[in-house]
NUZA-882494 format. One line per field, with one value per atom (N, C-alpha, C): residue in three letters; y, z, x; atom name; residue number from 1. Coordinates in nm, 2 decimals. Atoms other than C-alpha are relative to their C-alpha. Layout:
<atoms>
code: [ALA	...];
north: [Y	...];
up: [Z	...];
east: [X	...];
site: [CA	...];
pos: [NUM	...];
</atoms>
This chain:
<atoms>
code: [MET	MET	MET	GLN	GLN	GLN	ASP	ASP	ASP	GLU	GLU	GLU	ASN	ASN	ASN	SER	SER	SER	ASN	ASN	ASN	THR	THR	THR	PRO	PRO	PRO	MET	MET	MET	ASN	ASN	ASN	ASP	ASP	ASP	GLU	GLU	GLU	GLU	GLU	GLU	ASN	ASN	ASN	ASP	ASP	ASP	VAL	VAL	VAL	THR	THR	THR	ILE	ILE	ILE	ASP	ASP	ASP	GLY	GLY	GLY	THR	THR	THR	ASP	ASP	ASP	LEU	LEU	LEU	ASP	ASP	ASP	ASP	ASP	ASP	SER	SER	SER	VAL	VAL	VAL	VAL	VAL	VAL	SER	SER	SER	GLU	GLU	GLU	GLU	GLU	GLU	HIS	HIS	HIS	ALA	ALA	ALA	GLY	GLY	GLY	ASP	ASP	ASP	THR	THR	THR	ILE	ILE	ILE	LYS	LYS	LYS	LYS	LYS	LYS	LEU	LEU	LEU	ARG	ARG	ARG	GLU	GLU	GLU	LYS	LYS	LYS	LEU	LEU	LEU	LYS	LYS	LYS	ILE	ILE	ILE	ALA	ALA	ALA	GLU	GLU	GLU	LYS	LYS	LYS	GLU	GLU	GLU	LYS	LYS	LYS	ILE	ILE	ILE	GLU	GLU	GLU	TYR	TYR	TYR	LEU	LEU	LEU	THR	THR	THR	SER	SER	SER	LEU	LEU	LEU	GLN	GLN	GLN	ARG	ARG	ARG	GLU	GLU	GLU	ARG	ARG	ARG	ALA	ALA	ALA	ASP	ASP	ASP	PHE	PHE	PHE	VAL	VAL	VAL	ASN	ASN	ASN	PHE	PHE	PHE	LYS	LYS	LYS	LYS	LYS	LYS	GLN	GLN	GLN	GLN	GLN	GLN	GLU	GLU	GLU	SER	SER	SER	GLU	GLU	GLU	LYS	LYS	LYS	LYS	LYS	LYS	ASP	ASP	ASP	LEU	LEU	LEU	ILE	ILE	ILE	LYS	LYS	LYS	PHE	PHE	PHE	ALA	ALA	ALA	SER	SER	SER	GLU	GLU	GLU	ARG	ARG	ARG	LEU	LEU	LEU	VAL	VAL	VAL	ASP	ASP	ASP	ASP	ASP	ASP	LEU	LEU	LEU	ILE	ILE	ILE	PRO	PRO	PRO	VAL	VAL	VAL	MET	MET	MET	GLN	GLN	GLN	ASN	ASN	ASN	PHE	PHE	PHE	ASP	ASP	ASP	MET	MET	MET	ALA	ALA	ALA	PHE	PHE	PHE	ALA	ALA	ALA	ASN	ASN	ASN	LYS	LYS	LYS	GLU	GLU	GLU	ALA	ALA	ALA	TRP	TRP	TRP	GLU	GLU	GLU	LYS	LYS	LYS	VAL	VAL	VAL	ASP	ASP	ASP	LYS	LYS	LYS	ASN	ASN	ASN	TRP	TRP	TRP	ARG	ARG	ARG	THR	THR	THR	GLY	GLY	GLY	VAL	VAL	VAL	GLU	GLU	GLU	TYR	TYR	TYR	ILE	ILE	ILE	TYR	TYR	TYR	ASN	ASN	ASN	HIS	HIS	HIS	LEU	LEU	LEU	LYS	LYS	LYS	GLN	GLN	GLN	THR	THR	THR	LEU	LEU	LEU	GLU	GLU	GLU	GLY	GLY	GLY	ASN	ASN	ASN	GLY	GLY	GLY	LEU	LEU	LEU	THR	THR	THR	GLU	GLU	GLU	ILE	ILE	ILE	ASN	ASN	ASN	PRO	PRO	PRO	LEU	LEU	LEU	ASN	ASN	ASN	GLU	GLU	GLU	LYS	LYS	LYS	PHE	PHE	PHE	ASP	ASP	ASP	ILE	ILE	ILE	MET	MET	MET	ARG	ARG	ARG	ASP	ASP	ASP	GLU	GLU	GLU	ALA	ALA	ALA	LEU	LEU	LEU	GLU	GLU	GLU	HIS	HIS	HIS	VAL	VAL	VAL	PRO	PRO	PRO	VAL	VAL	VAL	GLU	GLU	GLU	SER	SER	SER	LYS	LYS	LYS	ASP	ASP	ASP	LYS	LYS	LYS	ASP	ASP	ASP	GLY	GLY	GLY	ILE	ILE	ILE	VAL	VAL	VAL	ILE	ILE	ILE	GLU	GLU	GLU	VAL	VAL	VAL	VAL	VAL	VAL	GLN	GLN	GLN	LYS	LYS	LYS	GLY	GLY	GLY	TYR	TYR	TYR	LYS	LYS	LYS	LEU	LEU	LEU	ASN	ASN	ASN	GLY	GLY	GLY	LYS	LYS	LYS	VAL	VAL	VAL	ILE	ILE	ILE	ARG	ARG	ARG	PRO	PRO	PRO	ALA	ALA	ALA	ARG	ARG	ARG	VAL	VAL	VAL	LYS	LYS	LYS	VAL	VAL	VAL	GLY	GLY	GLY	GLU	GLU	GLU	PHE	PHE	PHE	LYS	LYS	LYS	ASN	ASN	ASN];
north: [0.10	8.96	-0.05	0.06	8.73	-0.09	0.11	8.52	-0.15	0.13	8.16	-0.05	0.05	8.08	0.10	-0.10	8.39	0.05	-0.09	8.60	0.14	-0.16	8.92	0.01	-0.02	9.07	0.03	-0.01	9.07	0.16	-0.12	9.40	-0.02	0.02	9.42	0.06	-0.06	9.65	-0.08	0.10	9.38	-0.08	0.07	9.20	0.07	-0.09	9.49	-0.02	0.02	9.47	0.15	-0.11	9.79	0.00	0.02	9.80	0.14	-0.13	10.13	0.08	-0.09	10.32	-0.05	0.03	10.11	-0.11	0.09	9.93	-0.12	0.11	9.58	-0.11	0.09	9.34	-0.13	0.12	8.99	-0.09	0.08	8.83	0.04	-0.06	9.04	-0.04	0.02	8.98	-0.13	0.13	8.72	-0.08	0.07	8.44	0.07	-0.06	8.61	0.12	-0.12	8.93	-0.06	0.03	8.73	-0.02	0.01	8.63	0.15	-0.11	8.99	0.07	-0.07	9.11	-0.06	0.05	8.88	0.05	-0.02	8.96	0.17	-0.15	9.34	0.02	0.01	9.27	-0.03	0.05	9.08	0.12	-0.12	9.39	0.09	-0.10	9.62	-0.05	0.05	9.38	0.02	0.01	9.36	0.17	-0.15	9.76	0.04	-0.04	9.78	-0.05	0.07	9.54	0.07	-0.08	9.73	0.13	-0.13	10.05	-0.01	0.03	9.89	-0.01	0.02	9.79	0.12	-0.14	10.13	0.07	-0.08	10.29	-0.07	0.06	10.04	0.02	-0.03	10.08	0.15	-0.14	10.46	0.04	-0.01	10.45	-0.05	0.04	10.23	0.08	-0.08	10.45	0.14	-0.13	10.77	-0.04	0.04	10.58	0.00	0.05	10.49	0.15	-0.13	10.87	0.07	-0.09	11.00	-0.06	0.05	10.76	0.05	-0.07	10.88	0.12	-0.13	11.23	0.03	0.00	11.18	-0.02	0.04	11.00	0.13	-0.10	11.29	0.14	-0.11	11.55	-0.02	0.02	11.38	0.02	-0.03	11.38	0.13	-0.16	11.75	0.06	-0.05	11.80	-0.01	0.04	11.64	0.06	-0.07	11.80	0.15	-0.14	12.14	0.03	-0.02	12.07	-0.03	0.04	11.94	0.11	-0.11	12.24	0.13	-0.12	12.50	0.11	-0.08	12.62	0.02	0.00	12.63	0.15	-0.13	13.01	0.05	-0.05	13.07	-0.06	0.07	12.81	0.06	-0.07	12.97	0.14	-0.13	13.31	-0.03	0.04	13.15	-0.05	0.06	12.99	0.10	-0.10	13.31	0.01	-0.01	13.34	-0.13	0.10	13.00	0.01	-0.02	13.09	0.10	-0.09	13.38	-0.05	0.05	13.18	-0.09	0.09	12.94	0.09	-0.11	13.24	0.04	-0.04	13.36	-0.11	0.11	13.01	-0.03	0.04	12.97	0.08	-0.09	13.26	-0.04	0.08	13.05	0.12	-0.10	13.33	0.10	-0.10	13.59	-0.06	0.05	13.36	-0.05	0.04	13.23	0.12	-0.12	13.59	0.05	-0.04	13.63	-0.05	0.06	13.59	-0.13	0.14	13.23	-0.01	0.02	13.28	0.06	-0.06	13.49	-0.11	0.11	13.22	-0.12	0.11	12.95	0.04	-0.02	13.12	0.04	0.00	13.21	-0.15	0.14	12.84	-0.07	0.06	12.75	0.05	-0.04	12.97	-0.08	0.06	12.84	-0.15	0.16	12.46	-0.01	0.02	12.52	0.04	-0.04	12.70	-0.12	0.13	12.41	-0.12	0.12	12.16	0.01	-0.04	12.34	-0.03	0.01	12.37	-0.16	0.15	11.99	-0.07	0.09	11.87	0.05	-0.02	12.04	-0.02	0.05	11.86	0.04	-0.06	12.07	-0.08	0.09	11.88	0.09	-0.07	12.03	-0.09	0.08	11.94	0.06	-0.03	11.94	-0.11	0.11	11.74	0.00	-0.01	11.77	-0.14	0.13	11.50	-0.09	0.07	11.38	0.03	-0.04	11.36	0.12	-0.12	11.69	-0.05	0.02	11.67	0.11	-0.13	11.94	0.02	-0.01	11.86	0.05	-0.04	11.94	0.10	-0.10	12.16	0.11	-0.08	12.48	0.03	-0.02	12.51	0.15	-0.15	12.85	0.01	-0.01	12.73	-0.15	0.12	12.46	0.02	0.00	12.39	-0.12	0.09	12.22	-0.11	0.09	11.89	-0.08	0.08	11.65	-0.14	0.14	11.32	-0.02	0.03	11.17	-0.03	0.05	11.04	0.12	-0.13	11.40	0.08	-0.06	11.50	-0.01	0.00	11.59	-0.01	0.00	11.59	0.13	-0.14	11.87	0.02	-0.03	12.00	0.10	-0.09	12.28	0.04	-0.04	12.37	0.16	-0.15	12.76	0.03	-0.03	12.75	-0.14	0.14	12.44	0.04	0.00	12.38	-0.05	0.07	12.26	-0.04	0.06	12.04	0.01	0.01	12.05	-0.10	0.12	11.72	-0.06	0.07	11.58	0.10	-0.08	11.88	0.10	-0.10	12.10	0.13	-0.17	12.48	0.07	-0.07	12.58	-0.07	0.08	12.44	0.02	-0.01	12.38	0.08	-0.07	12.62	-0.04	0.08	12.45	0.03	0.00	12.43	-0.13	0.12	12.13	-0.04	0.04	11.95	-0.02	0.03	11.94	-0.06	0.06	11.71	0.02	-0.04	11.82	-0.07	0.06	11.62	0.10];
up: [-0.06	7.87	-0.12	0.08	7.63	0.05	-0.03	7.65	-0.06	0.05	7.62	-0.12	0.12	7.38	-0.12	0.11	7.16	-0.03	0.03	7.02	0.05	-0.04	7.15	0.15	-0.14	7.44	0.11	-0.12	7.79	0.06	-0.06	7.94	0.14	-0.16	8.30	0.07	-0.07	8.38	-0.01	-0.01	8.30	0.12	-0.12	8.59	0.14	-0.10	8.82	0.09	-0.09	9.13	0.10	-0.08	9.31	0.13	-0.14	9.69	0.07	-0.09	9.88	-0.06	0.08	9.61	-0.02	0.00	9.60	-0.13	0.12	9.26	0.03	-0.04	9.33	-0.13	0.09	9.06	0.06	-0.06	9.12	0.01	-0.02	9.08	0.12	-0.12	9.36	0.14	-0.12	9.61	0.05	-0.06	9.85	0.05	-0.04	9.98	0.13	-0.12	10.32	-0.04	0.03	10.16	-0.10	0.08	9.92	0.08	-0.09	10.20	0.02	-0.03	10.29	-0.13	0.11	9.93	-0.06	0.03	9.86	0.09	-0.10	10.17	-0.02	0.03	10.08	-0.13	0.15	9.71	0.04	-0.02	9.86	0.06	-0.05	10.07	-0.09	0.12	9.78	-0.09	0.09	9.58	0.08	-0.08	9.87	-0.02	0.02	9.86	-0.13	0.14	9.50	-0.03	0.02	9.49	0.07	-0.09	9.77	-0.07	0.09	9.56	-0.10	0.12	9.27	0.01	-0.04	9.44	0.05	-0.04	9.59	-0.13	0.13	9.23	-0.06	0.07	9.07	0.06	-0.07	9.33	-0.01	0.03	9.30	-0.13	0.16	8.92	-0.01	0.02	8.94	0.07	-0.09	9.20	-0.10	0.10	8.96	-0.12	0.12	8.66	0.04	-0.03	8.84	0.04	-0.03	8.97	-0.14	0.13	8.61	-0.08	0.07	8.46	0.06	-0.06	8.73	-0.02	0.04	8.66	-0.13	0.11	8.31	-0.02	0.00	8.37	0.04	-0.06	8.60	-0.10	0.10	8.33	-0.10	0.11	8.07	0.05	-0.08	8.31	0.01	-0.03	8.39	-0.14	0.14	8.01	-0.05	0.03	7.94	0.06	-0.08	8.21	-0.05	0.05	8.10	-0.12	0.12	7.74	0.02	-0.02	7.86	0.07	-0.07	8.09	-0.05	0.05	7.88	-0.04	0.04	7.75	0.10	-0.12	8.10	0.01	-0.02	8.11	-0.11	0.10	7.77	0.01	-0.02	7.82	0.11	-0.12	8.17	-0.06	0.04	7.99	-0.09	0.10	7.74	0.07	-0.07	7.98	0.02	-0.01	8.07	-0.16	0.14	7.67	0.00	-0.01	7.71	0.08	-0.11	8.02	-0.07	0.07	7.82	-0.10	0.11	7.54	0.08	-0.07	7.79	0.06	-0.04	7.95	-0.11	0.10	7.62	-0.05	0.06	7.51	0.12	-0.12	7.86	0.00	0.02	7.80	-0.13	0.13	7.55	-0.07	0.06	7.50	-0.09	0.06	7.41	-0.12	0.11	7.20	-0.11	0.09	7.02	-0.11	0.07	6.90	-0.09	0.07	6.75	-0.14	0.13	6.36	-0.02	0.00	6.27	-0.05	0.06	6.04	0.10	-0.09	6.31	0.11	-0.10	6.57	-0.05	0.06	6.35	-0.01	0.01	6.30	0.12	-0.14	6.67	0.05	-0.04	6.76	-0.06	0.05	6.50	0.05	-0.05	6.65	0.12	-0.14	7.00	0.00	0.00	6.89	-0.04	0.04	6.70	0.12	-0.12	7.00	0.12	-0.06	7.21	-0.04	0.07	7.00	0.03	0.00	6.98	0.15	-0.14	7.36	0.04	-0.02	7.41	-0.06	0.07	7.14	0.09	-0.09	7.39	0.15	-0.12	7.67	0.10	-0.09	7.83	0.00	-0.04	7.99	0.08	-0.10	8.15	0.12	-0.13	8.50	0.03	-0.02	8.54	0.10	-0.11	8.88	0.04	-0.02	8.87	0.06	-0.07	9.10	0.06	-0.08	9.22	0.11	-0.15	9.56	-0.03	0.00	9.64	0.01	0.01	9.59	0.02	-0.02	9.76	-0.09	0.10	9.51	-0.13	0.12	9.23	-0.03	0.00	9.33	0.09	-0.10	9.51	0.05	-0.06	9.74	0.01	-0.03	9.72	0.08	-0.09	9.92	0.04	-0.03	10.12	0.01	0.01	10.03	0.08	-0.07	10.27	-0.09	0.07	10.12	0.10	-0.08	10.24	0.02	0.00	10.17	0.04	-0.05	10.34	-0.12	0.11	10.02	-0.09	0.07	9.87	0.08	-0.09	10.16	-0.07	0.06	10.03	-0.14	0.14	9.67	-0.06	0.08	9.41	-0.06	0.02	9.37	-0.14	0.11	9.12	-0.03	0.05	8.91	-0.03	0.04	8.91	-0.13	0.12	8.69	-0.02	0.02	8.53	0.02	-0.02	8.61	-0.12	0.12	8.38	0.06	-0.02	8.39	-0.12	0.11	8.17	0.01	0.02	8.10	0.14	-0.14	8.43	0.13	-0.10	8.64	0.02	0.00	8.79	0.00	0.03	8.66	0.05	-0.04	8.75	0.06	-0.08	9.02	-0.07	0.05	8.93	0.13	-0.10	9.15	0.01	-0.02	9.31	0.12	-0.12	9.55	0.04	-0.05	9.77	0.10	-0.08	9.94	0.15	-0.16	10.34	0.05	-0.06	10.51	0.14	-0.15	10.86	0.05	-0.06	11.09	0.06];
east: [0.07	16.17	-0.11	0.09	15.96	-0.08	0.10	15.66	0.04	-0.03	15.73	-0.06	0.10	15.44	0.01	0.02	15.50	0.15	-0.11	15.77	0.00	0.03	15.63	0.08	-0.05	15.82	-0.11	0.10	15.63	0.02	-0.01	15.55	0.01	0.00	15.66	-0.12	0.10	15.39	-0.13	0.12	15.12	0.01	0.00	15.25	0.01	0.00	15.27	-0.15	0.13	15.02	0.03	0.00	14.96	-0.09	0.04	14.88	0.02	-0.02	14.83	0.08	-0.07	14.98	0.14	-0.12	15.29	-0.01	0.00	15.37	0.09	-0.08	15.48	0.01	0.00	15.61	-0.03	0.05	15.45	0.12	-0.10	15.78	0.10	-0.07	15.91	-0.07	0.09	15.62	0.06	-0.02	15.73	-0.12	0.11	15.53	-0.07	0.05	15.49	-0.11	0.11	15.33	-0.11	0.12	15.11	-0.12	0.12	14.87	-0.06	0.05	14.85	-0.07	0.02	14.82	-0.14	0.12	14.54	-0.11	0.10	14.36	-0.04	0.03	14.38	-0.08	0.06	14.28	-0.15	0.13	13.97	-0.09	0.09	13.87	-0.03	0.03	13.91	-0.12	0.11	13.69	-0.13	0.11	13.43	-0.05	0.02	13.43	-0.06	0.06	13.39	-0.13	0.14	13.09	-0.10	0.10	12.93	-0.04	0.02	12.98	-0.09	0.07	12.86	-0.16	0.14	12.52	-0.07	0.05	12.48	-0.04	0.02	12.53	-0.12	0.10	12.30	-0.14	0.12	12.03	-0.05	0.02	12.06	-0.06	0.03	12.04	-0.14	0.13	11.74	-0.12	0.08	11.57	-0.04	0.02	11.64	-0.09	0.07	11.51	-0.16	0.13	11.18	-0.05	0.05	11.15	-0.02	0.02	11.20	-0.11	0.13	10.94	-0.13	0.10	10.71	-0.04	0.01	10.78	-0.05	0.07	10.70	-0.13	0.13	10.39	-0.09	0.06	10.29	-0.01	-0.01	10.38	-0.10	0.11	10.17	-0.14	0.13	9.88	-0.03	0.03	9.91	-0.02	0.02	9.95	-0.15	0.12	9.64	-0.13	0.10	9.44	-0.01	0.00	9.57	-0.06	0.06	9.45	-0.15	0.14	9.13	-0.08	0.07	9.05	0.04	-0.05	9.22	-0.12	0.11	8.89	-0.11	0.09	8.72	-0.05	0.03	8.72	-0.08	0.09	8.58	-0.14	0.12	8.31	-0.09	0.08	8.22	-0.05	0.03	8.20	-0.11	0.11	7.96	-0.12	0.13	7.72	-0.11	0.10	7.53	-0.07	0.07	7.46	-0.10	0.08	7.32	-0.13	0.09	7.12	-0.11	0.09	6.97	-0.09	0.10	6.85	-0.10	0.09	6.70	-0.12	0.12	6.50	-0.07	0.07	6.39	-0.09	0.07	6.27	-0.11	0.08	6.10	-0.14	0.09	5.86	-0.07	0.07	5.63	-0.08	0.10	5.37	0.08	-0.08	5.61	0.07	-0.08	5.84	-0.09	0.09	5.52	-0.03	0.04	5.45	0.10	-0.10	5.79	-0.01	-0.01	5.82	0.05	-0.05	5.86	0.13	-0.14	6.15	0.13	-0.10	6.33	0.03	-0.01	6.25	0.10	-0.07	6.39	0.15	-0.14	6.72	0.07	-0.05	6.76	0.02	-0.01	6.69	0.14	-0.12	6.95	0.12	-0.12	7.22	0.01	-0.01	7.14	0.03	-0.02	7.15	0.14	-0.13	7.48	0.10	-0.08	7.63	0.00	0.03	7.49	0.10	-0.09	7.66	0.14	-0.13	7.99	0.06	-0.06	8.01	0.01	0.00	7.90	0.12	-0.12	8.17	0.13	-0.13	8.42	-0.02	0.01	8.30	-0.09	0.10	8.03	-0.14	0.12	7.72	-0.09	0.10	7.41	-0.02	0.04	7.33	-0.15	0.14	6.93	-0.03	0.03	6.89	-0.16	0.14	6.51	-0.06	0.05	6.36	0.12	-0.10	6.69	0.05	-0.07	6.87	0.09	-0.09	7.02	0.14	-0.12	7.39	0.10	-0.08	7.62	0.12	-0.11	7.90	-0.06	0.06	7.66	-0.10	0.10	7.39	0.03	-0.01	7.34	-0.13	0.12	7.04	-0.03	0.04	6.86	-0.11	0.11	6.56	-0.04	0.07	6.41	-0.15	0.14	6.06	-0.07	0.07	5.81	-0.07	0.07	5.68	-0.09	0.09	5.40	0.04	-0.05	5.58	0.13	-0.15	5.89	0.08	-0.09	6.00	0.05	-0.04	6.04	0.10	-0.09	6.27	0.13	-0.15	6.61	0.01	-0.01	6.50	-0.02	0.02	6.52	-0.13	0.15	6.18	-0.01	-0.01	6.27	0.14	-0.15	6.58	-0.05	0.01	6.58	0.10	-0.09	6.89	0.10	-0.10	7.07	0.15	-0.15	7.43	0.07	-0.07	7.71	0.12	-0.12	8.00	0.09	-0.10	8.32	0.08	-0.07	8.47	-0.01	0.04	8.31	0.03	-0.03	8.41	-0.12	0.08	8.15	0.03	-0.04	8.21	-0.12	0.11	7.86	-0.11	0.09	7.65	-0.16	0.16	7.26	-0.06	0.07	7.07	-0.14	0.13	6.78	-0.07	0.06	6.50	-0.03	-0.02	6.52	-0.13	0.12	6.21	0.05	-0.05	6.21	-0.11	0.11	5.97	0.00	0.00	5.85	-0.11	0.12	5.63	-0.10];
site: [N	CA	C	N	CA	C	N	CA	C	N	CA	C	N	CA	C	N	CA	C	N	CA	C	N	CA	C	N	CA	C	N	CA	C	N	CA	C	N	CA	C	N	CA	C	N	CA	C	N	CA	C	N	CA	C	N	CA	C	N	CA	C	N	CA	C	N	CA	C	N	CA	C	N	CA	C	N	CA	C	N	CA	C	N	CA	C	N	CA	C	N	CA	C	N	CA	C	N	CA	C	N	CA	C	N	CA	C	N	CA	C	N	CA	C	N	CA	C	N	CA	C	N	CA	C	N	CA	C	N	CA	C	N	CA	C	N	CA	C	N	CA	C	N	CA	C	N	CA	C	N	CA	C	N	CA	C	N	CA	C	N	CA	C	N	CA	C	N	CA	C	N	CA	C	N	CA	C	N	CA	C	N	CA	C	N	CA	C	N	CA	C	N	CA	C	N	CA	C	N	CA	C	N	CA	C	N	CA	C	N	CA	C	N	CA	C	N	CA	C	N	CA	C	N	CA	C	N	CA	C	N	CA	C	N	CA	C	N	CA	C	N	CA	C	N	CA	C	N	CA	C	N	CA	C	N	CA	C	N	CA	C	N	CA	C	N	CA	C	N	CA	C	N	CA	C	N	CA	C	N	CA	C	N	CA	C	N	CA	C	N	CA	C	N	CA	C	N	CA	C	N	CA	C	N	CA	C	N	CA	C	N	CA	C	N	CA	C	N	CA	C	N	CA	C	N	CA	C	N	CA	C	N	CA	C	N	CA	C	N	CA	C	N	CA	C	N	CA	C	N	CA	C	N	CA	C	N	CA	C	N	CA	C	N	CA	C	N	CA	C	N	CA	C	N	CA	C	N	CA	C	N	CA	C	N	CA	C	N	CA	C	N	CA	C	N	CA	C	N	CA	C	N	CA	C	N	CA	C	N	CA	C	N	CA	C	N	CA	C	N	CA	C	N	CA	C	N	CA	C	N	CA	C	N	CA	C	N	CA	C	N	CA	C	N	CA	C	N	CA	C	N	CA	C	N	CA	C	N	CA	C	N	CA	C	N	CA	C	N	CA	C	N	CA	C	N	CA	C	N	CA	C	N	CA	C	N	CA	C	N	CA	C	N	CA	C	N	CA	C	N	CA	C	N	CA	C	N	CA	C	N	CA	C	N	CA	C	N	CA	C	N	CA	C	N	CA	C	N	CA	C	N	CA	C	N	CA	C	N	CA	C	N	CA	C	N	CA	C	N	CA	C	N	CA	C	N	CA	C	N	CA	C	N	CA	C	N	CA	C	N	CA	C	N	CA	C	N	CA	C	N	CA	C	N	CA	C	N	CA	C	N	CA	C	N	CA	C	N	CA	C	N	CA	C	N	CA	C	N	CA	C	N	CA	C	N	CA	C	N	CA	C	N	CA	C	N	CA	C	N	CA	C	N	CA	C	N	CA	C	N	CA	C	N	CA	C	N	CA	C	N	CA	C	N	CA	C	N	CA	C	N	CA	C	N	CA	C	N	CA	C	N	CA	C	N	CA	C	N	CA	C];
pos: [1	1	1	2	2	2	3	3	3	4	4	4	5	5	5	6	6	6	7	7	7	8	8	8	9	9	9	10	10	10	11	11	11	12	12	12	13	13	13	14	14	14	15	15	15	16	16	16	17	17	17	18	18	18	19	19	19	20	20	20	21	21	21	22	22	22	23	23	23	24	24	24	25	25	25	26	26	26	27	27	27	28	28	28	29	29	29	30	30	30	31	31	31	32	32	32	33	33	33	34	34	34	35	35	35	36	36	36	37	37	37	38	38	38	39	39	39	40	40	40	41	41	41	42	42	42	43	43	43	44	44	44	45	45	45	46	46	46	47	47	47	48	48	48	49	49	49	50	50	50	51	51	51	52	52	52	53	53	53	54	54	54	55	55	55	56	56	56	57	57	57	58	58	58	59	59	59	60	60	60	61	61	61	62	62	62	63	63	63	64	64	64	65	65	65	66	66	66	67	67	67	68	68	68	69	69	69	70	70	70	71	71	71	72	72	72	73	73	73	74	74	74	75	75	75	76	76	76	77	77	77	78	78	78	79	79	79	80	80	80	81	81	81	82	82	82	83	83	83	84	84	84	85	85	85	86	86	86	87	87	87	88	88	88	89	89	89	90	90	90	91	91	91	92	92	92	93	93	93	94	94	94	95	95	95	96	96	96	97	97	97	98	98	98	99	99	99	100	100	100	101	101	101	102	102	102	103	103	103	104	104	104	105	105	105	106	106	106	107	107	107	108	108	108	109	109	109	110	110	110	111	111	111	112	112	112	113	113	113	114	114	114	115	115	115	116	116	116	117	117	117	118	118	118	119	119	119	120	120	120	121	121	121	122	122	122	123	123	123	124	124	124	125	125	125	126	126	126	127	127	127	128	128	128	129	129	129	130	130	130	131	131	131	132	132	132	133	133	133	134	134	134	135	135	135	136	136	136	137	137	137	138	138	138	139	139	139	140	140	140	141	141	141	142	142	142	143	143	143	144	144	144	145	145	145	146	146	146	147	147	147	148	148	148	149	149	149	150	150	150	151	151	151	152	152	152	153	153	153	154	154	154	155	155	155	156	156	156	157	157	157	158	158	158	159	159	159	160	160	160	161	161	161	162	162	162	163	163	163	164	164	164	165	165	165	166	166	166	167	167	167	168	168	168	169	169	169	170	170	170	171	171	171	172	172	172	173	173	173	174	174	174	175	175	175	176	176	176	177	177	177	178	178	178	179	179	179	180	180	180	181	181	181	182	182	182	183	183	183	184	184	184	185	185	185	186	186	186	187	187	187	188	188	188	189	189	189	190	190	190	191	191	191	192	192	192	193	193	193	194	194	194	195	195	195];
</atoms>
């Protein structure tokens, strides 16, 4: 069999219609079966469109979940990098506090040889700058409102004025934050007003 408009032979399989596993040649399909065939084809088309929508929705949901997963992983990676040095910095804080205690005893510090004092102060400042460069900041809440998230109250001290109630009266030991996270609370004495 040849196509009328061309010299190429027509393949009978191109004109075949398959319904429920039965191959039907469209030239054989009678008019009475044509209505049923079209009805069945429309039903199959509706099912295929419904499946397509379900697959598309599922794919879009999976893509959104993957994008959210990637964002979460990037955020966790940044936090890990940001706080990876926390243990080392926490171990160095007592060294900083020992320097502070040495400098606090002014009388004994002034008796030390000036060249030696200068060298120790240089080492202290270099250590402090290095730690600050890695996100460490001091917490010194003197004369500020006591904050349980930032401070550790060692003692409540009676005060004579109401405006000093709940205010940090003395900082016994400075606290420290690493990239905004409190890693060592400030140890303080808090004013307490009583009538």
